[in-house]
All heavy atoms as TSV, in Angstrom:
chain	resi	resn	atom	element	x	y	z
A	1	MET	N	N	-1.486	16.524	-16.129
A	1	MET	CA	C	-1.153	15.405	-16.834
A	1	MET	C	C	-0.377	14.473	-15.788
A	1	MET	O	O	0.468	14.839	-15.089
A	1	MET	CB	C	-0.315	15.815	-18.066
A	1	MET	CG	C	0.104	14.488	-18.803
A	1	MET	SD	S	0.795	15.027	-20.429
A	1	MET	CE	C	0.975	13.506	-21.249
A	2	GLY	N	N	-0.667	13.101	-15.999
A	2	GLY	CA	C	-0.127	12.078	-15.074
A	2	GLY	C	C	1.309	11.694	-15.578
A	2	GLY	O	O	1.724	12.156	-16.615
A	3	VAL	N	N	1.952	10.943	-14.756
A	3	VAL	CA	C	3.321	10.476	-14.960
A	3	VAL	C	C	3.198	9.106	-15.580
A	3	VAL	O	O	2.406	8.312	-15.065
A	3	VAL	CB	C	4.022	10.503	-13.671
A	3	VAL	CG1	C	5.514	9.840	-13.859
A	3	VAL	CG2	C	4.158	11.914	-13.042
A	4	THR	N	N	4.006	8.797	-16.523
A	4	THR	CA	C	4.172	7.419	-17.052
A	4	THR	C	C	5.290	6.701	-16.462
A	4	THR	O	O	6.390	7.205	-16.357
A	4	THR	CB	C	4.302	7.521	-18.501
A	4	THR	OG1	O	3.207	8.089	-19.160
A	4	THR	CG2	C	4.400	6.162	-19.118
A	5	VAL	N	N	5.059	5.517	-15.989
A	5	VAL	CA	C	6.106	4.662	-15.370
A	5	VAL	C	C	6.258	3.367	-16.075
A	5	VAL	O	O	5.163	2.800	-16.355
A	5	VAL	CB	C	5.755	4.372	-13.832
A	5	VAL	CG1	C	6.789	3.489	-13.081
A	5	VAL	CG2	C	5.597	5.666	-12.993
A	6	GLN	N	N	7.449	2.992	-16.287
A	6	GLN	CA	C	7.659	1.667	-16.981
A	6	GLN	C	C	8.489	0.869	-16.140
A	6	GLN	O	O	9.650	1.381	-15.816
A	6	GLN	CB	C	8.279	1.881	-18.413
A	6	GLN	CG	C	8.413	0.574	-19.198
A	6	GLN	CD	C	8.940	0.881	-20.506
A	6	GLN	OE1	O	9.522	1.961	-20.814
A	6	GLN	NE2	N	8.898	-0.144	-21.347
A	7	VAL	N	N	8.258	-0.268	-15.807
A	7	VAL	CA	C	9.045	-1.204	-15.018
A	7	VAL	C	C	9.558	-2.377	-15.856
A	7	VAL	O	O	8.773	-3.099	-16.517
A	7	VAL	CB	C	8.180	-1.889	-13.901
A	7	VAL	CG1	C	8.988	-2.835	-13.018
A	7	VAL	CG2	C	7.551	-0.763	-13.059
A	8	ARG	N	N	10.823	-2.570	-15.915
A	8	ARG	CA	C	11.417	-3.614	-16.721
A	8	ARG	C	C	11.939	-4.693	-15.843
A	8	ARG	O	O	12.354	-4.435	-14.682
A	8	ARG	CB	C	12.640	-3.035	-17.668
A	8	ARG	CG	C	12.079	-1.961	-18.483
A	8	ARG	CD	C	13.338	-1.409	-19.316
A	8	ARG	NE	N	12.687	-0.331	-20.095
A	8	ARG	CZ	C	13.300	0.199	-21.186
A	8	ARG	NH1	N	14.383	-0.363	-21.529
A	8	ARG	NH2	N	12.803	1.164	-21.849
A	9	ASN	N	N	12.067	-5.772	-16.411
A	9	ASN	CA	C	12.572	-7.016	-15.777
A	9	ASN	C	C	11.962	-7.427	-14.493
A	9	ASN	O	O	12.574	-7.856	-13.506
A	9	ASN	CB	C	14.173	-6.893	-15.577
A	9	ASN	CG	C	14.912	-6.594	-16.858
A	9	ASN	OD1	O	14.457	-7.242	-17.866
A	9	ASN	ND2	N	15.762	-5.689	-16.820
A	10	LEU	N	N	10.672	-7.217	-14.346
A	10	LEU	CA	C	9.971	-7.671	-13.112
A	10	LEU	C	C	9.731	-9.070	-13.215
A	10	LEU	O	O	9.504	-9.670	-14.258
A	10	LEU	CB	C	8.503	-6.880	-13.098
A	10	LEU	CG	C	7.589	-7.337	-11.985
A	10	LEU	CD1	C	8.201	-6.718	-10.664
A	10	LEU	CD2	C	6.123	-6.735	-12.123
A	11	ASP	N	N	10.015	-9.765	-12.140
A	11	ASP	CA	C	9.967	-11.253	-12.102
A	11	ASP	C	C	8.599	-11.721	-12.434
A	11	ASP	O	O	7.535	-11.057	-12.150
A	11	ASP	CB	C	10.180	-11.579	-10.608
A	11	ASP	CG	C	10.185	-13.212	-10.558
A	11	ASP	OD1	O	11.168	-13.761	-10.976
A	11	ASP	OD2	O	9.234	-13.726	-9.912
A	12	GLU	N	N	8.412	-12.749	-13.298
A	12	GLU	CA	C	7.175	-13.250	-13.775
A	12	GLU	C	C	6.126	-13.531	-12.666
A	12	GLU	O	O	5.046	-13.244	-12.710
A	12	GLU	CB	C	7.383	-14.356	-14.661
A	12	GLU	CG	C	6.040	-14.831	-15.340
A	12	GLU	CD	C	5.408	-13.732	-16.196
A	12	GLU	OE1	O	6.168	-13.047	-16.909
A	12	GLU	OE2	O	4.168	-13.766	-16.368
A	13	SER	N	N	6.655	-14.073	-11.583
A	13	SER	CA	C	5.899	-14.469	-10.414
A	13	SER	C	C	5.274	-13.303	-9.769
A	13	SER	O	O	4.044	-13.289	-9.383
A	13	SER	CB	C	6.429	-15.407	-9.424
A	13	SER	OG	O	7.440	-14.696	-8.710
A	14	ALA	N	N	6.063	-12.176	-9.768
A	14	ALA	CA	C	5.517	-10.921	-9.137
A	14	ALA	C	C	4.383	-10.388	-10.035
A	14	ALA	O	O	3.405	-9.903	-9.466
A	14	ALA	CB	C	6.722	-9.943	-8.957
A	15	GLY	N	N	4.669	-10.405	-11.356
A	15	GLY	CA	C	3.696	-9.992	-12.417
A	15	GLY	C	C	2.282	-10.692	-12.209
A	15	GLY	O	O	1.211	-10.210	-12.216
A	16	GLU	N	N	2.348	-12.050	-12.029
A	16	GLU	CA	C	1.209	-12.916	-11.805
A	16	GLU	C	C	0.558	-12.555	-10.556
A	16	GLU	O	O	-0.713	-12.443	-10.564
A	16	GLU	CB	C	1.581	-14.393	-11.864
A	16	GLU	CG	C	2.094	-14.973	-13.130
A	16	GLU	CD	C	2.693	-16.244	-13.156
A	16	GLU	OE1	O	2.608	-16.939	-12.152
A	16	GLU	OE2	O	3.254	-16.616	-14.226
A	17	LYS	N	N	1.146	-12.407	-9.588
A	17	LYS	CA	C	0.552	-11.979	-8.212
A	17	LYS	C	C	-0.096	-10.664	-8.243
A	17	LYS	O	O	-1.269	-10.490	-7.809
A	17	LYS	CB	C	1.570	-11.846	-7.137
A	17	LYS	CG	C	2.217	-13.300	-6.688
A	17	LYS	CD	C	3.348	-13.193	-5.673
A	17	LYS	CE	C	4.116	-14.480	-5.629
A	17	LYS	NZ	N	5.198	-14.250	-4.631
A	18	LEU	N	N	0.465	-9.674	-9.030
A	18	LEU	CA	C	-0.136	-8.453	-9.119
A	18	LEU	C	C	-1.355	-8.497	-10.116
A	18	LEU	O	O	-2.458	-7.801	-9.760
A	18	LEU	CB	C	0.801	-7.405	-9.788
A	18	LEU	CG	C	1.995	-7.029	-8.833
A	18	LEU	CD1	C	3.065	-6.123	-9.653
A	18	LEU	CD2	C	1.560	-6.232	-7.654
A	19	ARG	N	N	-1.263	-9.195	-11.093
A	19	ARG	CA	C	-2.556	-9.447	-12.013
A	19	ARG	C	C	-3.616	-10.069	-11.226
A	19	ARG	O	O	-4.844	-9.660	-11.363
A	19	ARG	CB	C	-2.301	-10.300	-13.249
A	19	ARG	CG	C	-1.440	-9.399	-14.367
A	19	ARG	CD	C	-1.244	-10.194	-15.594
A	19	ARG	NE	N	-0.278	-11.360	-15.512
A	19	ARG	CZ	C	1.070	-11.127	-15.610
A	19	ARG	NH1	N	1.449	-9.922	-15.924
A	19	ARG	NH2	N	1.841	-12.216	-15.510
A	20	ALA	N	N	-3.271	-11.071	-10.325
A	20	ALA	CA	C	-4.366	-11.843	-9.593
A	20	ALA	C	C	-4.856	-10.816	-8.605
A	20	ALA	O	O	-6.138	-10.810	-8.320
A	20	ALA	CB	C	-3.741	-12.969	-8.843
A	21	ALA	N	N	-4.082	-9.978	-7.974
A	21	ALA	CA	C	-4.597	-9.047	-6.919
A	21	ALA	C	C	-5.516	-8.004	-7.579
A	21	ALA	O	O	-6.589	-7.714	-7.051
A	21	ALA	CB	C	-3.432	-8.341	-6.200
A	22	ALA	N	N	-5.145	-7.666	-8.770
A	22	ALA	CA	C	-5.962	-6.680	-9.482
A	22	ALA	C	C	-7.321	-7.346	-9.897
A	22	ALA	O	O	-8.328	-6.723	-9.590
A	22	ALA	CB	C	-5.317	-6.139	-10.824
A	23	ALA	N	N	-7.267	-8.481	-10.380
A	23	ALA	CA	C	-8.494	-9.260	-10.764
A	23	ALA	C	C	-9.407	-9.538	-9.532
A	23	ALA	O	O	-10.669	-9.263	-9.657
A	23	ALA	CB	C	-8.157	-10.517	-11.473
A	24	SER	N	N	-8.857	-9.754	-8.481
A	24	SER	CA	C	-9.727	-10.009	-7.354
A	24	SER	C	C	-10.444	-8.812	-6.795
A	24	SER	O	O	-11.454	-8.916	-6.171
A	24	SER	CB	C	-8.795	-10.620	-6.150
A	24	SER	OG	O	-7.942	-9.592	-5.586
A	25	ARG	N	N	-9.955	-7.605	-7.169
A	25	ARG	CA	C	-10.694	-6.334	-6.824
A	25	ARG	C	C	-11.434	-5.827	-7.941
A	25	ARG	O	O	-11.844	-4.701	-7.969
A	25	ARG	CB	C	-9.501	-5.308	-6.382
A	25	ARG	CG	C	-8.926	-5.824	-5.065
A	25	ARG	CD	C	-7.608	-4.910	-4.890
A	25	ARG	NE	N	-6.959	-5.207	-3.527
A	25	ARG	CZ	C	-6.252	-6.316	-3.262
A	25	ARG	NH1	N	-6.069	-7.202	-4.121
A	25	ARG	NH2	N	-5.759	-6.361	-2.065
A	26	GLY	N	N	-11.431	-6.589	-9.033
A	26	GLY	CA	C	-12.265	-6.111	-10.189
A	26	GLY	C	C	-11.551	-4.943	-10.961
A	26	GLY	O	O	-12.327	-4.146	-11.535
A	27	LEU	N	N	-10.295	-4.819	-10.834
A	27	LEU	CA	C	-9.488	-3.769	-11.569
A	27	LEU	C	C	-8.636	-4.274	-12.596
A	27	LEU	O	O	-8.186	-5.471	-12.576
A	27	LEU	CB	C	-8.662	-3.011	-10.464
A	27	LEU	CG	C	-9.283	-2.428	-9.389
A	27	LEU	CD1	C	-8.354	-1.902	-8.381
A	27	LEU	CD2	C	-10.146	-1.177	-9.753
A	28	SER	N	N	-8.308	-3.379	-13.567
A	28	SER	CA	C	-7.282	-3.738	-14.467
A	28	SER	C	C	-5.893	-3.650	-13.792
A	28	SER	O	O	-5.823	-2.999	-12.740
A	28	SER	CB	C	-7.264	-2.733	-15.688
A	28	SER	OG	O	-6.916	-1.400	-15.212
A	29	LEU	N	N	-4.956	-4.253	-14.496
A	29	LEU	CA	C	-3.656	-4.112	-13.771
A	29	LEU	C	C	-3.153	-2.715	-13.653
A	29	LEU	O	O	-2.631	-2.340	-12.624
A	29	LEU	CB	C	-2.669	-4.953	-14.586
A	29	LEU	CG	C	-1.180	-5.054	-13.971
A	29	LEU	CD1	C	-1.145	-5.521	-12.631
A	29	LEU	CD2	C	-0.274	-5.867	-14.931
A	30	SER	N	N	-3.371	-1.968	-14.733
A	30	SER	CA	C	-2.962	-0.477	-14.663
A	30	SER	C	C	-3.716	0.308	-13.501
A	30	SER	O	O	-3.102	1.041	-12.803
A	30	SER	CB	C	-3.347	0.196	-15.931
A	30	SER	OG	O	-2.480	-0.204	-16.991
A	31	ALA	N	N	-5.002	0.124	-13.334
A	31	ALA	CA	C	-5.709	0.691	-12.305
A	31	ALA	C	C	-5.272	0.220	-10.968
A	31	ALA	O	O	-5.098	1.078	-10.001
A	31	ALA	CB	C	-7.182	0.482	-12.455
A	32	TYR	N	N	-5.057	-1.053	-10.775
A	32	TYR	CA	C	-4.559	-1.607	-9.571
A	32	TYR	C	C	-3.118	-0.928	-9.124
A	32	TYR	O	O	-2.968	-0.466	-7.975
A	32	TYR	CB	C	-4.418	-3.035	-9.560
A	32	TYR	CG	C	-3.833	-3.736	-8.276
A	32	TYR	CD1	C	-4.613	-3.752	-7.103
A	32	TYR	CD2	C	-2.558	-4.198	-8.289
A	32	TYR	CE1	C	-4.109	-4.356	-5.994
A	32	TYR	CE2	C	-2.153	-4.704	-7.169
A	32	TYR	CZ	C	-2.740	-4.744	-5.962
A	32	TYR	OH	O	-2.193	-5.286	-4.846
A	33	LEU	N	N	-2.299	-1.015	-10.121
A	33	LEU	CA	C	-0.832	-0.457	-9.853
A	33	LEU	C	C	-1.046	1.232	-9.541
A	33	LEU	O	O	-0.289	1.559	-8.699
A	33	LEU	CB	C	0.012	-0.695	-11.011
A	33	LEU	CG	C	0.423	-2.170	-11.258
A	33	LEU	CD1	C	1.227	-2.303	-12.544
A	33	LEU	CD2	C	1.213	-2.685	-10.082
A	34	ARG	N	N	-1.866	1.871	-10.227
A	34	ARG	CA	C	-2.034	3.278	-10.026
A	34	ARG	C	C	-2.404	3.378	-8.591
A	34	ARG	O	O	-2.004	4.200	-7.867
A	34	ARG	CB	C	-3.004	3.872	-10.991
A	34	ARG	CG	C	-3.156	5.321	-10.933
A	34	ARG	CD	C	-3.971	5.967	-12.022
A	34	ARG	NE	N	-5.133	5.142	-12.645
A	34	ARG	CZ	C	-5.066	4.319	-13.693
A	34	ARG	NH1	N	-4.024	4.289	-14.495
A	34	ARG	NH2	N	-6.133	3.713	-14.077
A	35	GLN	N	N	-3.409	2.612	-8.080
A	35	GLN	CA	C	-3.889	2.723	-6.829
A	35	GLN	C	C	-2.819	2.485	-5.735
A	35	GLN	O	O	-2.704	3.127	-4.694
A	35	GLN	CB	C	-5.156	1.761	-6.678
A	35	GLN	CG	C	-5.916	1.839	-5.380
A	35	GLN	CD	C	-7.030	0.693	-5.364
A	35	GLN	OE1	O	-6.758	-0.400	-5.452
A	35	GLN	NE2	N	-8.189	1.246	-5.296
A	36	GLU	N	N	-2.110	1.455	-5.960
A	36	GLU	CA	C	-1.142	0.993	-4.975
A	36	GLU	C	C	0.145	1.950	-5.064
A	36	GLU	O	O	0.610	2.248	-3.990
A	36	GLU	CB	C	-0.608	-0.430	-5.365
A	36	GLU	CG	C	-1.560	-1.502	-5.023
A	36	GLU	CD	C	-2.038	-1.486	-3.562
A	36	GLU	OE1	O	-1.115	-1.788	-2.648
A	36	GLU	OE2	O	-3.070	-1.298	-3.342
A	37	LEU	N	N	0.593	2.449	-6.176
A	37	LEU	CA	C	1.591	3.426	-6.193
A	37	LEU	C	C	1.194	4.673	-5.489
A	37	LEU	O	O	2.006	5.325	-4.783
A	37	LEU	CB	C	2.018	3.734	-7.656
A	37	LEU	CG	C	2.827	2.477	-8.278
A	37	LEU	CD1	C	3.034	2.685	-9.792
A	37	LEU	CD2	C	4.192	2.228	-7.628
A	38	THR	N	N	-0.027	5.122	-5.697
A	38	THR	CA	C	-0.551	6.334	-5.035
A	38	THR	C	C	-0.498	6.051	-3.430
A	38	THR	O	O	-0.053	7.026	-2.714
A	38	THR	CB	C	-1.949	6.715	-5.446
A	38	THR	OG1	O	-1.861	6.942	-6.901
A	38	THR	CG2	C	-2.578	7.901	-4.755
A	39	ARG	N	N	-0.962	4.936	-2.968
A	39	ARG	CA	C	-0.889	4.634	-1.680
A	39	ARG	C	C	0.480	4.559	-1.066
A	39	ARG	O	O	0.827	5.261	0.006
A	39	ARG	CB	C	-1.557	3.316	-1.427
A	39	ARG	CG	C	-1.685	2.876	0.108
A	39	ARG	CD	C	-2.164	1.453	0.335
A	39	ARG	NE	N	-1.387	0.483	-0.380
A	39	ARG	CZ	C	-0.179	-0.009	0.060
A	39	ARG	NH1	N	0.366	0.474	1.162
A	39	ARG	NH2	N	0.483	-0.836	-0.595
A	40	LEU	N	N	1.448	3.991	-1.826
A	40	LEU	CA	C	2.835	3.976	-1.444
A	40	LEU	C	C	3.428	5.337	-1.317
A	40	LEU	O	O	4.092	5.729	-0.421
A	40	LEU	CB	C	3.626	3.205	-2.431
A	40	LEU	CG	C	5.042	2.981	-2.237
A	40	LEU	CD1	C	5.376	2.459	-0.872
A	40	LEU	CD2	C	5.769	2.244	-3.293
A	41	ALA	N	N	3.029	6.169	-2.288
A	41	ALA	CA	C	3.628	7.646	-2.330
A	41	ALA	C	C	3.074	8.346	-1.098
A	41	ALA	O	O	3.803	9.111	-0.442
A	41	ALA	CB	C	3.275	8.251	-3.627
A	42	ASP	N	N	1.801	8.119	-0.733
A	42	ASP	CA	C	1.306	8.813	0.512
A	42	ASP	C	C	2.001	8.340	1.785
A	42	ASP	O	O	2.339	8.997	2.663
A	42	ASP	CB	C	-0.307	8.434	0.652
A	42	ASP	CG	C	-1.061	9.203	-0.447
A	42	ASP	OD1	O	-0.579	10.163	-0.985
A	42	ASP	OD2	O	-2.209	8.790	-0.569
A	43	GLU	N	N	2.336	6.995	1.662
A	43	GLU	CA	C	3.135	6.428	2.890
A	43	GLU	C	C	4.522	7.053	3.074
A	43	GLU	O	O	4.977	7.339	4.137
A	43	GLU	CB	C	3.159	4.892	2.932
A	43	GLU	CG	C	1.825	4.165	3.197
A	43	GLU	CD	C	2.057	2.730	3.048
A	43	GLU	OE1	O	3.106	2.129	2.922
A	43	GLU	OE2	O	0.922	2.021	3.087
A	44	VAL	N	N	5.170	7.049	1.905
A	44	VAL	CA	C	6.509	7.680	1.890
A	44	VAL	C	C	6.348	9.172	2.408
A	44	VAL	O	O	7.164	9.622	3.082
A	44	VAL	CB	C	7.089	7.654	0.473
A	44	VAL	CG1	C	8.367	8.504	0.330
A	44	VAL	CG2	C	7.321	6.255	0.029
A	45	ASP	N	N	5.434	9.872	1.861
A	45	ASP	CA	C	5.265	11.293	2.325
A	45	ASP	C	C	4.994	11.432	3.811
A	45	ASP	O	O	5.637	12.255	4.468
A	45	ASP	CB	C	4.108	11.949	1.562
A	45	ASP	CG	C	3.934	13.412	1.825
A	45	ASP	OD1	O	4.871	14.167	1.810
A	45	ASP	OD2	O	2.693	13.667	2.121
A	46	ALA	N	N	4.152	10.548	4.269
A	46	ALA	CA	C	3.975	10.498	5.820
A	46	ALA	C	C	5.239	10.175	6.582
A	46	ALA	O	O	5.549	10.860	7.497
A	46	ALA	CB	C	2.886	9.504	6.141
A	47	ARG	N	N	5.968	9.227	6.144
A	47	ARG	CA	C	7.212	8.884	6.692
A	47	ARG	C	C	8.149	10.008	6.712
A	47	ARG	O	O	8.872	10.357	7.731
A	47	ARG	CB	C	7.861	7.637	6.013
A	47	ARG	CG	C	7.431	6.346	6.612
A	47	ARG	CD	C	8.174	5.049	6.104
A	47	ARG	NE	N	7.314	4.289	5.460
A	47	ARG	CZ	C	7.482	3.870	4.173
A	47	ARG	NH1	N	8.634	4.165	3.459
A	47	ARG	NH2	N	6.569	3.374	3.481
A	48	ASN	N	N	8.302	10.710	5.523
A	48	ASN	CA	C	9.215	11.803	5.475
A	48	ASN	C	C	8.843	12.862	6.453
A	48	ASN	O	O	9.636	13.525	7.120
A	48	ASN	CB	C	9.231	12.282	4.091
A	48	ASN	CG	C	10.009	11.370	3.134
A	48	ASN	OD1	O	10.742	10.656	3.477
A	48	ASN	ND2	N	9.690	11.515	1.894
A	49	ARG	N	N	7.513	13.201	6.615
A	49	ARG	CA	C	7.014	14.135	7.580
A	49	ARG	C	C	7.266	13.817	8.954
A	49	ARG	O	O	7.548	14.683	9.804
A	49	ARG	CB	C	5.502	14.525	7.305
A	49	ARG	CG	C	5.285	15.436	6.158
A	49	ARG	CD	C	3.828	15.732	5.988
A	49	ARG	NE	N	3.232	14.708	5.262
A	49	ARG	CZ	C	2.138	14.042	5.678
A	49	ARG	NH1	N	1.567	14.290	6.871
A	49	ARG	NH2	N	1.540	13.101	5.033
A	50	LEU	N	N	7.235	12.570	9.223
A	50	LEU	CA	C	7.448	12.071	10.648
A	50	LEU	C	C	8.962	11.824	10.899
A	50	LEU	O	O	9.362	11.455	12.076
A	50	LEU	CB	C	6.718	10.748	10.942
A	50	LEU	CG	C	5.175	10.874	10.867
A	50	LEU	CD1	C	4.568	9.577	10.948
A	50	LEU	CD2	C	4.736	11.850	11.985
A	51	GLY	N	N	9.831	11.983	9.960
A	51	GLY	CA	C	11.265	11.705	10.108
A	51	GLY	C	C	11.568	10.160	9.945
A	51	GLY	O	O	12.571	9.786	10.536
A	52	GLY	N	N	10.757	9.396	9.538
A	52	GLY	CA	C	11.007	7.954	9.356
A	52	GLY	C	C	9.917	7.178	10.027
A	52	GLY	O	O	8.917	7.661	10.467
A	53	PRO	N	N	10.109	5.913	9.811
A	53	PRO	CA	C	9.016	4.985	10.414
A	53	PRO	C	C	8.875	5.105	12.073
A	53	PRO	O	O	9.804	5.484	12.609
A	53	PRO	CB	C	9.448	3.509	10.093
A	53	PRO	CG	C	10.851	3.613	9.637
A	53	PRO	CD	C	11.086	5.053	9.343
A	54	ILE	N	N	7.633	4.935	12.458
A	54	ILE	CA	C	7.497	5.002	13.958
A	54	ILE	C	C	7.872	3.606	14.530
A	54	ILE	O	O	7.244	2.622	14.148
A	54	ILE	CB	C	5.966	5.265	14.206
A	54	ILE	CG1	C	5.633	6.556	13.564
A	54	ILE	CG2	C	5.717	5.236	15.705
A	54	ILE	CD1	C	4.054	6.914	13.612
A	55	PRO	N	N	8.915	3.646	15.357
A	55	PRO	CA	C	9.411	2.319	15.850
A	55	PRO	C	C	8.441	1.376	16.422
A	55	PRO	O	O	8.478	0.213	16.231
A	55	PRO	CB	C	10.575	2.755	16.805
A	55	PRO	CG	C	10.908	4.162	16.398
A	55	PRO	CD	C	9.575	4.672	15.789
A	56	ALA	N	N	7.532	1.996	17.224
A	56	ALA	CA	C	6.502	1.234	17.826
A	56	ALA	C	C	5.558	0.472	16.985
A	56	ALA	O	O	4.864	-0.519	17.291
A	56	ALA	CB	C	5.727	2.051	18.975
A	57	LEU	N	N	5.473	1.051	15.661
A	57	LEU	CA	C	4.597	0.406	14.735
A	57	LEU	C	C	5.303	-0.281	13.605
A	57	LEU	O	O	4.565	-0.960	12.710
A	57	LEU	CB	C	3.731	1.558	14.101
A	57	LEU	CG	C	2.821	2.445	15.029
A	57	LEU	CD1	C	2.146	3.375	14.303
A	57	LEU	CD2	C	1.742	1.441	15.790
A	58	ALA	N	N	6.517	-0.454	13.665
A	58	ALA	CA	C	7.317	-1.079	12.668
A	58	ALA	C	C	6.752	-2.748	12.691
A	58	ALA	O	O	6.634	-3.229	13.691
A	58	ALA	CB	C	8.774	-1.199	13.131
A	59	GLY	N	N	6.468	-3.114	11.416
A	59	GLY	CA	C	5.991	-4.436	11.279
A	59	GLY	C	C	4.503	-4.675	11.580
A	59	GLY	O	O	4.055	-5.796	11.324
A	60	ILE	N	N	3.818	-3.742	11.761
A	60	ILE	CA	C	2.462	-3.685	11.980
A	60	ILE	C	C	1.736	-3.266	10.686
A	60	ILE	O	O	2.072	-2.198	10.291
A	60	ILE	CB	C	1.888	-2.985	13.284
A	60	ILE	CG1	C	2.613	-3.475	14.626
A	60	ILE	CG2	C	0.376	-3.053	13.370
A	60	ILE	CD1	C	2.224	-2.719	15.775
A	61	ASP	N	N	0.775	-4.078	10.218
A	61	ASP	CA	C	0.114	-3.610	8.959
A	61	ASP	C	C	-1.046	-2.781	9.333
A	61	ASP	O	O	-1.483	-2.633	10.470
A	61	ASP	CB	C	-0.214	-4.763	8.129
A	61	ASP	CG	C	-1.248	-5.712	8.689
A	61	ASP	OD1	O	-2.146	-5.229	9.384
A	61	ASP	OD2	O	-1.533	-6.849	8.198
A	62	THR	N	N	-1.561	-2.073	8.206
A	62	THR	CA	C	-2.592	-1.144	8.375
A	62	THR	C	C	-3.823	-1.744	9.116
A	62	THR	O	O	-4.478	-1.096	9.942
A	62	THR	CB	C	-3.039	-0.625	7.052
A	62	THR	OG1	O	-1.925	-0.125	6.347
A	62	THR	CG2	C	-4.107	0.408	7.071
A	63	GLN	N	N	-4.256	-3.035	8.615
A	63	GLN	CA	C	-5.296	-3.582	9.319
A	63	GLN	C	C	-5.262	-3.752	10.814
A	63	GLN	O	O	-6.277	-3.481	11.573
A	63	GLN	CB	C	-5.530	-5.084	8.699
A	63	GLN	CG	C	-5.812	-5.071	7.168
A	63	GLN	CD	C	-7.095	-4.308	6.754
A	63	GLN	OE1	O	-7.903	-4.061	7.558
A	63	GLN	NE2	N	-7.169	-3.896	5.473
A	64	GLU	N	N	-4.050	-4.170	11.251
A	64	GLU	CA	C	-3.782	-4.292	12.713
A	64	GLU	C	C	-3.867	-2.875	13.501
A	64	GLU	O	O	-4.447	-2.833	14.530
A	64	GLU	CB	C	-2.427	-4.824	12.962
A	64	GLU	CG	C	-2.316	-6.299	12.610
A	64	GLU	CD	C	-0.776	-6.808	12.715
A	64	GLU	OE1	O	0.006	-6.464	11.839
A	64	GLU	OE2	O	-0.713	-7.502	13.654
A	65	VAL	N	N	-3.365	-1.876	12.825
A	65	VAL	CA	C	-3.561	-0.436	13.417
A	65	VAL	C	C	-4.912	-0.092	13.479
A	65	VAL	O	O	-5.486	0.445	14.535
A	65	VAL	CB	C	-2.626	0.507	12.542
A	65	VAL	CG1	C	-2.947	1.978	13.036
A	65	VAL	CG2	C	-1.257	0.228	12.646
A	66	VAL	N	N	-5.719	-0.336	12.541
A	66	VAL	CA	C	-7.136	0.061	12.518
A	66	VAL	C	C	-7.915	-0.753	13.675
A	66	VAL	O	O	-8.688	-0.179	14.271
A	66	VAL	CB	C	-7.761	-0.276	11.108
A	66	VAL	CG1	C	-9.308	-0.009	11.273
A	66	VAL	CG2	C	-7.305	0.818	10.000
A	67	ALA	N	N	-7.513	-1.996	13.643
A	67	ALA	CA	C	-8.241	-2.881	14.741
A	67	ALA	C	C	-7.771	-2.282	16.114
A	67	ALA	O	O	-8.612	-2.337	17.008
A	67	ALA	CB	C	-7.783	-4.291	14.618
A	68	MET	N	N	-6.476	-1.886	16.226
A	68	MET	CA	C	-6.139	-1.347	17.566
A	68	MET	C	C	-6.941	-0.069	17.872
A	68	MET	O	O	-7.227	0.196	19.046
A	68	MET	CB	C	-4.709	-1.025	17.618
A	68	MET	CG	C	-3.818	-2.348	17.494
A	68	MET	SD	S	-2.009	-2.103	17.067
A	68	MET	CE	C	-1.499	-0.930	18.339
A	69	ILE	N	N	-7.162	0.748	16.863
A	69	ILE	CA	C	-7.890	2.044	17.090
A	69	ILE	C	C	-9.306	1.668	17.571
A	69	ILE	O	O	-9.872	2.322	18.488
A	69	ILE	CB	C	-7.778	2.854	15.785
A	69	ILE	CG1	C	-6.374	3.400	15.699
A	69	ILE	CG2	C	-8.788	4.065	16.000
A	69	ILE	CD1	C	-6.113	4.105	14.377
A	70	HIS	N	N	-9.979	0.653	16.846
A	70	HIS	CA	C	-11.310	0.413	17.129
A	70	HIS	C	C	-11.431	-0.140	18.553
A	70	HIS	O	O	-12.249	0.225	19.231
A	70	HIS	CB	C	-11.893	-0.575	16.087
A	70	HIS	CG	C	-12.141	0.082	14.807
A	70	HIS	ND1	N	-13.223	0.894	14.536
A	70	HIS	CD2	C	-11.634	-0.026	13.598
A	70	HIS	CE1	C	-13.221	1.285	13.283
A	70	HIS	NE2	N	-12.293	0.767	12.656
A	71	ASP	N	N	-10.465	-1.094	18.932
A	71	ASP	CA	C	-10.493	-1.664	20.243
A	71	ASP	C	C	-10.402	-0.572	21.327
A	71	ASP	O	O	-11.048	-0.564	22.344
A	71	ASP	CB	C	-9.267	-2.647	20.403
A	71	ASP	CG	C	-9.568	-4.013	19.593
A	71	ASP	OD1	O	-10.756	-4.139	19.157
A	71	ASP	OD2	O	-8.632	-4.705	19.473
A	72	ASP	N	N	-9.483	0.403	21.055
A	72	ASP	CA	C	-9.234	1.450	22.050
A	72	ASP	C	C	-10.541	2.242	22.222
A	72	ASP	O	O	-10.918	2.761	23.293
A	72	ASP	CB	C	-8.153	2.406	21.552
A	72	ASP	CG	C	-7.874	3.518	22.585
A	72	ASP	OD1	O	-7.483	3.239	23.637
A	72	ASP	OD2	O	-8.050	4.751	22.149
A	73	ARG	N	N	-11.223	2.582	21.059
A	73	ARG	CA	C	-12.417	3.341	21.083
A	73	ARG	C	C	-13.541	2.654	21.862
A	73	ARG	O	O	-14.443	3.390	22.518
A	73	ARG	CB	C	-12.877	3.828	19.756
A	73	ARG	CG	C	-11.965	4.821	19.108
A	73	ARG	CD	C	-12.336	5.140	17.737
A	73	ARG	NE	N	-11.349	6.220	17.114
A	73	ARG	CZ	C	-11.398	6.573	15.837
A	73	ARG	NH1	N	-12.141	6.004	15.090
A	73	ARG	NH2	N	-10.456	7.409	15.517
A	74	LYS	N	N	-13.614	1.383	21.674
A	74	LYS	CA	C	-14.674	0.621	22.405
A	74	LYS	C	C	-14.459	0.671	23.889
A	74	LYS	O	O	-15.314	0.538	24.743
A	74	LYS	CB	C	-14.491	-0.848	21.958
A	74	LYS	CG	C	-15.088	-1.191	20.554
A	74	LYS	CD	C	-14.909	-2.576	20.133
A	74	LYS	CE	C	-15.287	-2.894	18.728
A	74	LYS	NZ	N	-14.975	-4.200	18.400
A	75	GLY	N	N	-13.133	0.799	24.337
A	75	GLY	CA	C	-12.969	0.810	25.892
A	75	GLY	C	C	-13.183	2.191	26.423
A	75	GLY	O	O	-13.085	2.434	27.658
A	76	ARG	N	N	-13.547	3.133	25.627
A	76	ARG	CA	C	-13.789	4.427	26.220
A	76	ARG	C	C	-15.136	4.592	26.672
A	76	ARG	O	O	-16.103	4.140	26.224
A	76	ARG	CB	C	-13.471	5.571	25.207
A	76	ARG	CG	C	-11.953	5.677	24.875
A	76	ARG	CD	C	-11.675	6.752	23.904
A	76	ARG	NE	N	-10.275	6.628	23.440
A	76	ARG	CZ	C	-9.706	7.544	22.737
A	76	ARG	NH1	N	-10.359	8.475	22.274
A	76	ARG	NH2	N	-8.480	7.446	22.446
């Protein structure tokens, strides 16, 4: 059985941004938040296993890391 999460007092503009992000992906707000919270939990788990963020990658988003990996593979 899943966990129920309730968020109170979320800023209205944050709620609007989340609804827009969900709609742009063709998801309900609940489905979008479930997906994002699962991704966040996986990131937290990875950080905990590594002992915290990797300093060399601080501030770099996932898309940039993927691009760096692809560029490295092309050079091989």
